[in-house]
N, C-alpha and C positions, 0 to 999 in steps of 0.2 A: 178529712183525716183518713189516711190510708192504713189498713191493717196488712202488714207484711210480716209473716212470722217464720221463725226457724222451724225445722221439722226433723223427725227421725227418718233419715234417708236410707233407702236400699240402693247400694251402689256397687260397681264391679270391684273385684280384687285389683290391686294396683298393677299386678303383672298381666292382667287381662283387659284393662281399660281400653287400650288401643285397638284390640280386636273386637270388643263388644260394641263400642261407640259407633253409631250409624247416623247417616244423614236422615232428615225427617222422612216419614213414610210417604208423603205426597210428592217427593222429588222424583220418585221412580214410577214407571208403569210396571205392570205385572212381570213382563219378560225381563226388564232391567233389574227388578228386585230379586228375581230368581237367579240371575247371573251373579249378582253381588253375594247372595247367600252361598252359592257354589264356590265363589272365590274365597269367601271367609265364612266358614261354617259357624263361627261364634258370633257373627253379626247380629245385633239386636233386631235387624229386619225380620229375622225368623219369628220374632214375637210381634213386632209392629205390623208386619205383613205376613201373617201366618199361612196365607194361601200358598206361600212358597214351599210349604211342606206337603202339599197335595199335588196331584196331577191336574192337567188342564180341564178334566171333566168336572172338577169341583169348583163351583162358582165362588168368586172372591168374597161374596157376602153370605155364603152358606153359614148357618149357625155353628156348624162344626169347626169352621175357621176360627171363630172367636173362642170357642172352648179349647182349641189347640193352643191359642195364644196364652190362655190362662194356665194350661197344663205345662207348657214349655217354660213360662216364667217361674212357676212354682218349683219345677224340677231343677232349674238352674240355681235357684236359691238353696234348695235342699242339698244340691251337690257341691255347694260352697263356691260357686262362680261369683255370687254376689254376697256382699256383707250387709248386715243390718245394724245401723247405728242405734245405740241405746239412748243417746242424748239428743235433744233437739238442737240442731246446729244450722247456721247459715253456711253457704259455700261461696267462695270467690271463683269465678269462671272467666279465665282470660283466653281469648282467641286471637291468633296472629296470622294474618294473610298478607302476602307480598310486603313484608316488613312493617306492617301497620297493625297495632294491637287495640283491642277494646276489651274492657273488663266489666263484668256484671256480677250481680249477687243472685245466686240460686236460692229460692225461698218459696213460701206458699202465700198466695194472695187470696183475698176474701171474695167468695161468690157474692156476698152482699155489696161489696164495693163495685162489682161488675153490674149488678142489678140496679144499684142506686146511682150509677154514673160517675163515681169517683174514678173508676177505670173507664177510660173513654175510648170509643171505637171510631174508625173512619171508613169502615167497609160494611156492606150488608153481607149476610151469610145465607147459604142455600140449605134448605132442610135436608135434601138428599145427601149432601156432603157431610152434614152434621151427623146424620144417622149412623154412618159407619163408625165414627169415633165414639159416639154414645155407646154403641154396642161393645166396642173394644174396651173402653174404660170400665163399663159396668161388668163385663165378663171377667176382666182381670182384677177388678176392685183396686185398680191402681192407675195413676196417670204416669205415662212413660215418656211423653214428649213435652218438654217445657214450652210455655208460651213466652214469646219474645216481647217484653214490656220495656217502656222507656219513661224516664222522668227527667225533670230539669235538674241539672247537676247540683249536688249538695256537698258543701265542703266537709261537713262532719262525716258523711259516708266516704268521701274521697280519702280522708285522713286515716280512717280505720282500714280501708283497703290498702293504702300505701304502707301502713305499719305492718299489717299481716303478711304482705308479699315479701317482706324481708326474710321470711322463713322458707324452708324447703316445701315445695308443693307435694300434695299426695298423689297427683297425676301430672305427668309431663311427657307428652308424646306428639308426634306429627302424624296426621291422618294421610291416607293415600293421595288425597287431593292437594297435599302440601300445606294444609292449615295446621298451625301449632295449637295445642290445647294444654293449659295448665290449670290446676284446681287446688285451692287451699280450703281447709275446713276451719270454720270459726265456731268454737264451742266455749271460749272463755266468757264467763258470765258478764263481765263489764262490757266486753265488745258486743255480745249478743244484745244486751239491753241498750247499748248505745245505738246499734243499728235499728232496733225496734222503735226507739224513740224518734230517731231521725226520719224514718219512713212515716211514722205517725203524724209528723208535722207537714207532710206533703198533702196538698188538697186535691191533687189529680195525678193520675198515672195513665199512660197511653199504651194501647196495643200497637206495637210496631208491626209484628208479623204473627200469624197464627190465629186469626179471627175464628175460623171454624173449630180449631182445637179448643179455644177458650169457651166458645158457646157450648160445645159438647160437654166439656168438663163441668160447666155451671149447670147444665140441664141434668146431668147425672146427680149432682149434689142436691138439686131441687127435688128430683125423684126420690132420693133417699130421705129427704126431710118428710116427704109425704108418707113414706113407709115407716118412719119413726117420728110420729107426731110429738113425742116427748123429748125431742132433741133440745139441747141447751146452747148450741152454737160452738161448742168446743170440739165437736167431733171432726175428724179429718175430712169428711165429705163436704164440710163447709168451706174448704180451701182448695185451690188448684195450683199445680206446679208451674213455676215461672222463673225466668231469669230477667232481672231488671238492670237496664243500662242507663248511665247518664247520657243526656242528649249530645254533649260535646264530644263524645267518643264514637258516635255512630256514623256509618257511611251508607248512603242510599245510592244504588246504581241506577242507571237509566233503564227504562222498560220500553222497548221499542215496538213498532208496529209494522206489519207487512200485510199487503192487500192483494188479493188474487187477480184483480183486473181493474181497468179504468172505466168500467160501466159503459163501454161502447165508445168512449172518447179516443181520438187519436192522441199521440204525444203532444203535438202542437196545440190541439184544442185544450188538453188538460193543463198545459203550462200557462195558457192564457187565463184559465180559471184560477190557477194558483196565484198569478200576478194581481188578481183583484183583491186578494187578502194579505199577501205577503210581498215583501221586497225579495226579488229572486236573483240569485247570482250563481252561474254555472261554475263549478269548481273543477270538474274533470274526473280523472280516474282516481285521484287521491281521496280516500274516505273522509267525509266531512263530519267531524265530531263537534256538536254544538259547544261553544265556549262560555255561554251565559244563558240565563233565563230569557226567553223570547226568541231564541234561535232554534231551528230544527234542521237537521240534515235530511236530504231526500235522495234516494238512489233510484234512477229510472233510465232504462235503455243504456246500461253500462256507463252511466255518467252520474256524478254526484253534484248536488245543488245545495246551496245554503239558503234557507228560508228565514226571513226576519219578520216577525209579527208587526204589522203596521200599528202605529201608536194608537189610533182610534179604536182598535180592537182589544187593546189591553184593558185589564180590570183589576181593581183592588179587592174584589170579592174573593173570599178564601177559596172557593171552588171554581168560579167562572174565570179567575185569573190564572189558573194552572195551565201550563203549556199543553198538557194532554187534553184539557177541556177546550182550549182554543182550537187545537187541531181537529177535534171531533166536531165542534160546533160550526167551524168555518169551512172545513174541507171534507172531512170524511163523511159527514152526514149529507150536506147539500149537494156536493159534487160527486162523491163516489157511492152515495146511497147506503152508507152504513148507518142504519137507524138505531140499532141496539148492539153495541160492541160485545155485550155479554153473550149474545146468542147468534149473531150473524156469522155464518160459516165462511164468508169471504174475507174475514180479517183474522189475523193470528198475532200473537205477542211473543217477543223474543227478549229474554232477560239479558241485561247488559253484561253479565258475566261471560256471555258467549262472544262478545266483541262485534265490531261493525262488519267484519268479513263474513259473519254468519248471515247478515242481511243480504250481502251480495250473493251468497250461496242460495238463499231462499228465493231471491228474484230470478236467479238462473234456473232454479228447479221447478217452482210451482206458484210463484207470485209475479206481479208485474211492477209493483212499486213498494218501496220501503221508506220508513221514517225513523230517523235516529233522534231521540229526545234528550234534552238536558235533564239531569236527574231532579226529581222533586226533592226539596230540602226537608229536613226534620222540622224546621220552623213552619213550613207550609203544612206539614202533616198535623202539627200541634194546633195551628190556627183553624184548620178544618174541624178537627175533633172538638176544640173549645167552643166552636160555633154550633155544635150539634149537627153538623152536616156530614155528608159522605163524599168520598173521592170517587172519581170515575174508576171503572175496573182497570186493574193492572197499571196503577199509578206509581207503585214503589217496588223496588227489588232490593232486598237487604242481603248483604254478604259480610262476613261468612255466616253460614247457617249453623244454628245450634245443633249439637249432637243429641240424639236420643239414646237412652240406656245408661248415661253417666249418672243421672239422678232419677230415682223412682219414688213417687209419693203414693204410699198405700192408703186407700180410703176404706 
């Protein structure tokens, strides 16, 4: 049974939503974040990445950065840039990219569901990456970036969303990257209770994207429980901001690999090693995008190849059968010496949103070989999480990205 509740939202004025809404904090490095805040001074990045308001002499993780985030958020609320809803509501959040839409519900999910495994994970988190957002959430006493959750499509939720979307949205804008954003507020009692009951009937929800933000929000909630031993479970710190999407609307893009060198092998020697594990077909100059599971595109010496996993290497195991696992197990590790892709400096990862031409650019610039992957499916993600297992690093790339600053949950 999942607890997914409405909340009293802090959100932008309708005439400022398009200027305030920002891509997630971890999409940018410091220089890119600074440039974005210069381009749009209202961008929520000045709160999510408050180091943009200091010179380079101030460290990104200096305590004053988090206090600046808190002060900036409070001032924008006081100055009327944000509205504070008095009623607990759900929100419908529709994103449209390249003519394709996906619609989720912005709400608050339970930290107990996270701890008890109702909310399922498929990635490990790193303490150093968690620490930054723990300090940010704690200083601001607010969650500002929603966690991207997924659930198996439910007809009752679909019908409520369909009915509500006949009304005019409270936000309707296109962000600079061409993604359309529309938001509807659900505060009618019967619809609120209908959504609450429908979510309560779900026995599992999945983190699609945002494992570190989720872990950080939960840890802040647990810290506040320790500081308030008389808590009764209704306090806002017992919940974290999320947007929940039905599985049949989600799109996962490929997450591709580039490797710096062939570990001393010549091209002919390397191709012989590849043939031991894969059927190999040279394609030529035309980029080779895999058309199905079990196919991998490879770019080497200005030529593309199609690799097809040999039947005896395939597996029904939720993790071992993933294309990214097979590539790592059969080629990257034994042939190219990539023992741990999380830490090895000889491998890098390129999100599918950048396209296959980006792989060619990387090979021309600083790498020797690139691998174009067929996207991991949402069904594969669910199977891994249901089995209590973990995916290899960089297995999924979700687009479009949820915007920060449209929904704020104060704790």
